[in-house]
C-alpha positions in Angstrom: 105.2 97.9 16.9 107.9 96.2 15.0 108.6 92.5 15.6 112.0 93.2 17.2 110.3 95.5 19.7 107.7 92.9 20.5 110.4 90.3 21.2 112.3 92.7 23.4 109.2 93.4 25.5 108.5 89.7 25.9 112.0 89.1 27.2 111.7 92.0 29.6 108.7 90.4 31.2 110.6 87.2 31.6 113.4 88.9 33.5 113.6 89.8 37.2 116.2 90.9 39.8 117.9 88.5 42.0 118.7 89.4 45.6 122.0 90.7 44.5 120.3 93.3 42.3 121.3 91.7 39.1 118.9 91.2 36.4 118.2 87.5 35.6 116.8 86.1 32.4 114.8 82.8 32.2 116.9 79.9 30.9 115.4 76.9 28.9 114.7 73.7 31.0 116.7 70.6 30.6 115.4 68.4 27.7 113.1 65.5 29.0 113.9 61.8 28.2 112.9 60.7 24.7 110.3 58.1 25.8 108.7 60.6 28.2 108.7 63.1 25.4 107.0 60.6 23.1 104.4 59.8 25.8 103.6 63.4 26.4 103.5 64.3 22.8 100.2 64.6 21.0 101.2 64.7 17.5 99.8 61.6 15.4 97.5 60.2 18.2 94.5 59.6 15.9 96.5 57.4 13.6 97.8 55.2 16.4 94.3 54.6 17.8 93.0 53.7 14.4 95.7 51.2 14.0 94.8 49.6 17.3 91.0 49.8 17.2 90.1 49.1 13.6 91.3 45.4 13.6 89.2 44.9 16.7 86.2 46.5 15.1 86.7 44.3 12.0 86.9 41.1 14.1 83.8 42.1 16.1 81.9 42.8 12.9 83.0 39.5 11.3 82.3 37.6 14.6 78.8 39.1 14.7 78.1 37.9 11.2 79.7 34.5 11.8 77.7 34.0 15.1 74.5 35.1 13.4 75.1 32.7 10.5 75.9 29.9 12.9 72.8 30.4 15.0 70.7 30.9 11.9 72.0 27.7 10.3 71.5 25.8 13.5 67.9 27.0 13.8 67.1 26.1 10.2 68.7 22.7 10.6 66.5 22.0 13.6 63.3 23.2 11.9 64.2 21.2 8.7 64.9 18.1 10.8 61.5 18.4 12.5 59.8 18.9 9.1 61.5 15.8 7.6 60.7 13.7 10.6 57.1 14.8 10.5 56.8 13.8 6.8 58.3 10.4 7.6 55.9 9.9 10.6 53.0 9.8 8.1 54.3 6.9 6.2 52.8 3.4 6.3 54.7 2.0 3.4 58.2 0.5 3.4 61.1 3.0 3.6 63.5 2.6 0.7 67.0 4.1 0.0 65.5 6.3 -2.7 62.9 7.7 -0.3 65.3 8.6 2.5 67.8 10.0 0.0 64.9 12.1 -1.3 64.2 13.3 2.2 67.9 14.4 2.3 67.2 16.6 -0.7 64.2 18.1 1.1 66.4 18.8 4.1 68.9 20.5 1.9 66.2 22.7 0.4 64.8 23.7 3.8 68.2 24.5 5.3 69.0 26.6 2.2 72.7 26.0 2.5 75.5 24.6 0.4 77.2 22.9 3.3 77.4 19.1 3.2 74.5 17.3 4.9 73.4 13.7 5.6 70.3 12.0 7.2 70.3 8.8 9.3 66.9 7.2 10.1 66.6 4.4 12.6 63.7 2.5 13.9 63.9 1.7 17.6 62.1 -0.9 19.6 62.2 -2.1 23.2 64.3 -5.1 24.4 62.6 -6.2 27.6 65.2 -8.9 28.3 68.1 -6.4 28.6 65.8 -3.5 29.5 67.1 -1.1 26.9 66.2 0.1 23.4 67.4 -1.8 20.4 67.5 -1.2 16.7 64.9 -2.6 14.3 66.8 -1.1 11.4 69.0 1.9 10.5 70.0 3.7 7.3 72.2 6.6 6.4 72.1 8.6 3.2 75.0 9.1 0.8 77.3 6.5 2.3 76.8 7.7 5.9 77.2 4.7 8.2 74.0 3.2 9.7 74.0 2.9 13.5 75.7 -0.4 14.5 73.4 -3.1 16.0 75.2 -2.7 19.4 74.7 1.0 19.6 72.4 1.0 22.7 74.4 -1.7 24.4 77.6 0.4 24.1 75.9 3.6 25.1 74.5 1.9 28.2 78.0 0.7 29.1 79.5 4.2 28.3 81.9 2.6 25.8 82.2 5.4 23.3 85.6 4.3 22.3 84.4 1.0 20.9 81.4 2.7 19.3 83.7 5.2 17.6 85.8 2.4 16.1 82.7 0.8 14.6 82.4 3.9 12.3 85.9 3.5 10.9 89.4 5.0 11.5 89.0 8.2 9.5 89.4 11.3 11.8 88.9 14.2 9.4 86.0 16.7 9.5 84.1 14.9 6.7 81.3 12.3 6.7 83.9 9.6 6.4 85.2 10.6 9.8 84.3 8.4 12.7 83.6 11.2 15.2 81.5 13.0 12.6 79.2 10.0 12.2 78.8 9.3 15.9 75.4 9.9 17.5 75.1 12.8 20.0 76.4 12.0 23.5 72.9 11.9 25.1 71.4 9.9 22.1 69.8 7.2 24.3 68.3 9.7 26.7 66.6 11.6 23.9 64.4 8.6 23.0 61.2 8.5 25.0 59.6 5.3 26.3 58.8 2.8 23.5 55.4 1.3 24.0 54.9 -2.4 23.5 54.2 -3.5 20.0 55.5 -0.3 18.4 58.7 1.2 17.1 59.9 4.9 17.1 61.5 6.6 14.2 64.7 8.4 15.2 65.8 11.0 12.6 69.4 12.3 12.9 70.3 15.1 10.6 74.0 16.1 10.1 75.3 19.4 8.7 79.0 20.3 8.6 79.2 24.1 9.0 82.5 26.0 8.3 82.6 29.7 9.2 83.4 32.0 6.3 85.9 33.8 8.5 88.2 32.6 11.2 87.0 34.2 14.4 88.0 31.4 16.7 85.0 29.1 16.3 86.4 26.5 14.0 84.2 23.9 12.1 81.0 22.8 13.8 78.7 19.7 13.3 75.1 20.6 13.7 73.3 17.4 14.6 69.6 17.9 15.4 67.8 14.7 16.5 64.1 14.3 16.2 62.1 11.3 17.6 58.6 10.6 16.3 56.0 7.9 16.6 54.5 6.8 13.2 51.1 8.5 13.0 49.2 5.9 11.1 51.1 2.6 11.7 52.7 0.9 14.7 56.1 0.8 12.8 57.5 1.1 9.3 59.9 -1.4 7.9 62.9 -0.8 5.5 63.0 -2.5 2.2 65.6 -5.3 2.0 66.4 -5.4 5.7 65.2 -8.5 7.6 62.5 -7.3 10.1 63.0 -7.5 13.8 59.4 -7.4 15.2 58.6 -5.3 18.3 57.6 -7.2 21.3 53.8 -7.4 21.6 53.3 -7.2 25.3 50.1 -5.1 24.9 46.8 -6.1 26.4 44.9 -8.0 23.7 41.7 -6.3 22.7 40.1 -9.3 21.0 37.4 -10.7 23.3 37.9 -14.4 22.5 40.0 -17.3 23.6 41.9 -17.8 20.4 45.7 -17.4 20.2 46.2 -14.7 17.6 49.7 -16.0 16.9 48.1 -19.2 15.5 47.0 -18.5 11.9 44.3 -21.1 12.2 43.4 -21.7 15.9 41.5 -24.8 16.8 38.1 -24.4 18.5 37.9 -25.2 22.2 37.1 -28.8 22.9 33.3 -29.2 22.5 31.4 -30.4 25.5 29.6 -33.7 25.1 26.1 -32.9 23.9 23.1 -34.1 25.9 21.1 -34.9 22.8 21.8 -34.9 19.1 19.3 -34.1 16.3 20.1 -35.4 12.8 18.9 -34.9 9.3 20.2 -37.1 6.4 17.1 -36.3 4.2 17.1 -39.8 2.8 13.7 -40.4 4.3 12.5 -37.0 3.1 11.9 -35.8 6.7 12.3 -32.0 6.9 10.6 -31.2 10.2 11.6 -27.8 11.5 12.8 -26.5 8.1 11.2 -23.7 6.3 11.9 -25.3 2.9 11.2 -29.0 2.3 12.5 -29.6 -1.2 14.7 -32.7 -1.3 16.6 -34.2 -4.3 18.0 -37.7 -4.8 21.5 -38.0 -6.1 23.4 -41.2 -6.4 26.8 -39.5 -6.5 26.1 -38.2 -3.1 24.8 -41.5 -1.8 21.2 -40.4 -1.2 19.0 -37.4 -1.0 19.9 -33.8 0.1 17.8 -30.7 1.0 17.6 -28.5 -2.1 18.7 -27.3 -4.5 18.0 -23.6 -3.7 19.1 -20.5 -5.4 18.8 -16.7 -5.3 15.2 -16.9 -4.1 16.7 -17.5 -0.7 18.3 -14.0 -0.6 15.1 -12.6 0.8 13.7 -15.8 2.1 16.5 -17.8 3.7 16.4 -21.6 4.2 16.0 -21.9 8.0 16.0 -24.6 10.6 14.6 -24.0 14.1 17.3 -25.0 16.6 16.2 -26.0 20.2 19.2 -25.4 22.6 17.3 -27.2 25.4 17.6 -24.4 27.9 19.5 -21.2 28.8 23.3 -20.9 29.0 24.0 -23.7 26.6 26.6 -24.3 23.8 25.1 -25.5 20.6 27.2 -27.4 18.0 26.0 -27.6 14.4 27.6 -29.5 11.6 26.4 -30.2 8.0 27.6 -30.6 4.4 27.1 -27.6 2.2 26.8 -28.4 -1.5 27.8 -25.6 -4.0 26.3 -26.5 -7.3 27.3 -25.5 -10.8 28.8 -22.2 -12.0 29.2 -19.8 -9.1 31.4 -16.9 -10.1 32.8 -15.5 -6.8 33.9 -11.9 -7.0 34.0 -11.5 -10.8 32.1 -8.3 -11.7 31.6 -9.4 -15.3 29.7 -12.5 -14.2 28.2 -11.6 -10.8 26.4 -8.9 -9.0 28.3 -6.2 -7.1 28.2 -8.2 -3.9 29.5 -11.3 -5.7 28.1 -14.9 -5.8 28.0 -15.5 -2.1 26.4 -17.6 0.6 25.4 -16.2 4.0 25.0 -18.2 7.2 22.6 -16.5 9.7 21.5 -16.8 13.3 18.0 -15.3 13.7 18.4 -13.4 10.5 21.7 -11.8 11.5 24.7 -12.8 9.3 27.6 -14.6 10.9 29.5 -15.4 7.8 29.6 -14.3 4.1 31.6 -16.6 1.7 32.1 -16.3 -2.0 32.4 -19.4 -4.2 33.9 -19.8 -7.6 33.5 -22.7 -10.0 37.2 -22.6 -10.8 38.1 -23.2 -7.2 41.5 -21.4 -7.5 43.3 -18.9 -5.3 41.7 -18.1 -2.0 38.5 -19.8 -3.1 40.2 -23.1 -2.3 41.0 -22.1 1.3 39.1 -23.3 4.3 36.8 -20.6 5.6 36.7 -19.2 9.2 34.7 -16.6 11.1 34.0 -15.7 14.6 32.2 -12.9 16.5 29.2 -12.1 18.5 25.5 -11.9 17.7 23.2 -10.7 20.5 24.5 -12.3 23.7 26.0 -15.3 22.0 29.5 -15.9 20.8 30.0 -18.0 17.6 32.8 -19.7 15.7 32.3 -21.0 12.1 34.7 -23.2 10.2 34.1 -24.4 6.6 36.5 -27.1 5.1 36.4 -28.4 1.5 35.8 -32.2 1.3 35.1 -32.5 -2.4 36.3 -30.2 -5.2 36.9 -30.4 -9.0 34.1 -32.9 -10.1 30.6 -32.7 -11.3 28.0 -34.7 -9.4 24.8 -32.6 -10.0 23.2 -30.6 -12.8 25.3 -29.2 -15.6 28.8 -30.2 -16.4 30.3 -27.5 -14.2 32.4 -28.6 -11.2 30.4 -28.9 -7.9 31.8 -28.6 -4.4 31.1 -30.0 -1.0 32.2 -28.2 2.2 31.9 -29.4 5.8 30.5 -26.6 7.9 31.0 -26.6 11.7 29.4 -23.9 13.9 29.7 -23.5 17.6 27.3 -21.1 19.4 28.1 -20.3 23.0 25.4 -18.9 25.3 22.9 -19.6 22.5 19.3 -18.5 22.8 17.0 -21.2 24.0 15.6 -21.4 20.4 16.9 -19.7 17.3 16.8 -20.0 13.6 19.9 -21.2 11.6 19.6 -19.7 8.1 21.3 -20.0 4.7 20.9 -17.4 2.0 22.3 -17.3 -1.5 23.3 -14.0 -3.2 23.7 -15.3 -6.7 22.6 -13.6 -10.0 21.6 -16.6 -12.0 18.8 -19.2 -11.7 19.0 -22.2 -9.4 19.7 -24.4 -12.4 23.1 -22.7 -12.9 24.0 -21.4 -9.4 22.5 -23.4 -6.5 23.2 -24.9 -3.1 22.1 -27.8 -1.0 22.3 -29.1 2.5 23.0 -32.7 3.7 24.0 -34.7 6.8 23.1 -32.0 9.4 23.5 -32.8 13.1 23.2 -30.5 16.1 23.3 -30.9 19.8 23.7 -28.8 22.9 25.6 -29.0 26.2 26.1 -26.8 29.3 28.1 -23.6 28.8 31.7 -24.0 29.8 32.6 -22.5 33.2 35.2 -20.0 31.9 32.9 -18.5 29.3 33.5 -14.7 29.0 30.2 -12.8 28.9 29.6 -10.9 25.7 29.7 -7.1 26.3 26.4 -5.4 25.8 26.0 -3.7 22.4 23.7 -0.9 21.3 21.0 -1.6 18.7 22.4 -1.4 15.2 21.6 1.9 13.4 21.6 0.2 10.0 22.6 -2.8 7.9 25.1 -2.9 5.2 23.3 -2.9 1.8 25.8 -5.4 0.3 26.7 -7.7 3.2 23.6 -7.3 5.4 25.8 -7.2 8.5 24.6 -4.9 11.3 26.2 -1.5 11.6 26.8 0.1 15.0 27.8 3.6 16.2 31.0 3.9 18.2 34.7 3.3 18.0 36.2 0.1 16.4 35.1 -3.2 18.0 36.8 -6.2 16.6 34.4 -8.8 18.1 31.3 -7.7 16.1 30.1 -10.0 13.3 31.9 -9.3 10.0 32.8 -11.1 6.8 36.1 -12.9 6.8 38.7 -13.7 4.1 41.3 -16.4 4.5 44.1 -15.4 2.2 47.6 -16.8 1.6 50.3 -14.7 0.1 50.2 -16.9 -3.1 46.5 -16.2 -3.5 47.0 -12.6 -4.3 47.9 -11.3 -7.7 50.7 -8.8 -8.3 49.4 -5.3 -9.2 46.1 -3.6 -9.4 44.8 -5.4 -12.5 45.2 -8.8 -10.7 43.6 -7.8 -7.5 40.9 -9.5 -5.5 38.0 -7.1 -6.0 34.6 -6.6 -4.3 32.3 -3.8 -3.4 31.5 -2.4 0.0 29.5 0.4 1.6 31.8 3.1 3.1 30.9 5.5 5.8 29.9 5.8 9.4 28.7 8.0 12.2 31.8 8.1 14.6 34.6 10.6 14.1 37.9 8.6 14.0 39.7 11.3 16.0 37.6 10.8 19.1 38.7 7.1 19.3 42.3 7.9 20.3 43.7 5.2 18.0 46.6 7.2 16.6 49.2 9.7 17.7 47.5 12.4 15.6 43.9 13.4 14.9 42.9 11.8 11.6 39.9 12.9 9.7 36.9 10.8 8.7 33.9 8.8 10.1 33.6 5.0 10.5 31.2 2.6 12.1 32.1 0.3 15.0 32.1 -3.0 13.2 34.8 -3.9 10.6 33.7 -4.0 7.0 35.7 -7.2 6.7 38.6 -9.2 8.4 41.5 -10.7 6.5 43.3 -13.7 8.0 46.5 -13.5 6.1 49.4 -16.0 5.9 52.6 -14.5 4.3 53.9 -18.1 3.9 57.3 -17.1 5.3 58.0 -14.7 2.5 60.0 -11.5 3.0 60.5 -8.1 1.4 58.6 -7.2 -1.7 57.0 -10.7 -2.0 54.8 -10.0 1.0 53.8 -6.4 0.3 50.1 -6.2 0.9 48.0 -3.4 -0.4 44.3 -2.5 0.2 43.1 0.1 -2.2 39.7 1.8 -2.6 38.3 3.0 -6.0 35.0 4.7 -6.8 35.8 5.3 -10.5 35.9 9.1 -9.9 39.3 9.6 -8.2 37.5 9.7 -4.8 35.3 12.6 -5.6 32.2 10.4 -5.4 33.2 8.5 -2.3 36.1 10.1 -0.5 37.1 7.1 1.5 39.4 6.6 4.5 40.8 3.3 5.7 41.5 2.1 9.3 43.2 -1.3 9.7 44.0 -3.1 12.9 47.0 -5.4 12.4 48.0 -8.6 14.1 50.0 -6.6 16.6 46.8 -4.9 17.9 47.8 -1.5 16.6 46.0 0.7 14.1 47.0 2.0 10.7 45.2 4.9 8.8 45.1 6.4 5.3 43.0 9.1 3.7 44.1 9.9 0.2 46.0 7.7 -2.2 49.5 9.2 -2.8 52.9 7.9 -3.6 55.9 8.8 -1.5 56.5 12.1 -3.3 52.9 13.3 -3.5 49.8 12.5 -5.5 49.7 9.4 -7.8 48.9 11.1 -11.1 46.2 13.6 -10.6 44.7 14.3 -7.1 43.1 11.1 -5.9 41.0 10.9 -2.8 40.6 7.1 -2.8 42.2 5.7 0.4 45.0 3.2 -0.1 47.1 1.4 2.5 50.4 -0.3 1.7 51.6 -2.8 4.3 55.2 -3.5 3.6 56.5 -6.9 4.9 53.0 -7.7 6.1 53.2 -10.3 8.9 50.8 -13.2 9.2 47.7 -12.7 11.3 44.4 -11.0 11.3 43.7 -7.6 9.7 40.4 -5.9 10.7 39.4 -3.3 8.1 37.1 -0.3 8.6 36.1 1.7 5.5 34.9 5.2 6.4 34.4 8.4 4.5 36.0 11.8 5.0 32.6 13.6 5.4 30.6 10.8 7.1 28.1 10.1 4.4 27.6 6.6 3.1 28.6 5.6 -0.5 29.7 2.6 -2.5 33.3 1.9 -3.4 35.2 -1.1 -4.6 38.0 -2.7 -2.6 41.1 -4.1 -4.3 43.5 -6.4 -2.4 46.8 -7.4 -4.0 50.5 -7.5 -3.8 52.5 -4.5 -5.1 
């Protein structure tokens, strides 16, 4: 069929007869409105949808990446802040600008971002008068403003406007901007309760994040805040900033009646003795003494008991003391003569334990004092010791009365010290003993005793009973002091050092050096002394106690360091140190490191740096990492 025939047939099918019998043909409908025609048209619909949807898809994709990057950056900033704060919590040394700036570099590395960052570290203590926290010090890296001293006062009053003005007038999204440097709104609420005698470290980290695409977020400041307690020190000072000390409203652990704030407390008034027994040795009477050698000396105005030397190390010179009954206080006083060339703690001239003299009660040491013929440095200072032995409590004071002249033997300078001992709740009878730990003969290093008096009186009414103690498991090979199992007890007998700031040399080569036995049987972690679980084992009694006077110095001039050294980088005697400071809180160290890691090669000798050391008493325990006993030297100096 041809195309014209097909068209004709199609038109025929579209025709019909109207009622009048006429054939009608379909006519085209009226053209619709142009907008309606556009709406009903289907030509080009895919292109239109693409134009509308693709931008939305691109925005959604960019927003997803931006949101992911933002949450990822926030997460890494939070983790990095916690890591940096954890590192800082392990410090016992002074914080410095270089150290905190270095921690900012660590933060940058952990965040792994090129965005600008800052760190602000603040030490927070409690102000009991105003019942709010207060700043001990604050420092911001790279010119970030430190927290103003009135921060907590303004936060408590809700005066953010004044606080903002303290950070300057700049308003831009930079670290010069006042609002950028502000602490978070709930800053004060994020700090937990500050315990008496301690300070918390508040580490604020700042990261200014700018999205790589504009999806409606804008620039954001990520400001994680982490609050930590120093693990091994009650607080850590900042170099060059005058220290504001925390309030020390803690319960004092020391079982004695001294005021620890007094660097040299006076003994309680002695009760009037019922009877007094005297020895001047001029008549040669030595009744009650285990040694009866007396020597005349015109320079001393008569005779004295002695001289004695290193033979008394194993066989002390002893006097039987009769207290006259139970629950008595015995007071003893005598002149101690130190004769000729004693060498103190000088390893080239003395034994490892030094040229020392020990005072004993019933064979148990109550004091250990080194003497030096030069009588310089701490060797000139009055001596002091206190503690318990058995059920008795004792105090010993030794004051120089004659130094710098020769009155006996060789031409070396001799010394006279007045010794006063008070024994409360003394045994009814006991032996007072003196024992020399010298390494030369009595003709070159000797001692004598003169003008001894003792008496007893009833025990004072307010005497605090001595807590019962277990039997010692050992005695220190160097000091002969008893060693006990258990956690630190500061009232046990221990050697004492009375040291002024000027007595200490600067640096390791000028240190006061002596040897001690390290180790113990008690795991430090079980004693709950710290906010972490430190490793190592100690004994209950201190290896020694330092009564330190910083003489009003500040900053680097009163930086006190205690360092162990076994001559083998700690591999022979892997020591740990625990120190109880004047505030009653404990400090710990295991391995000797600088603020960036090891000092030289790996060194397992313990070292404690006490920046801005305050005056008072420092009890020192020397333990070992694995619990075994070993010898190690102690070095005390300024750094």
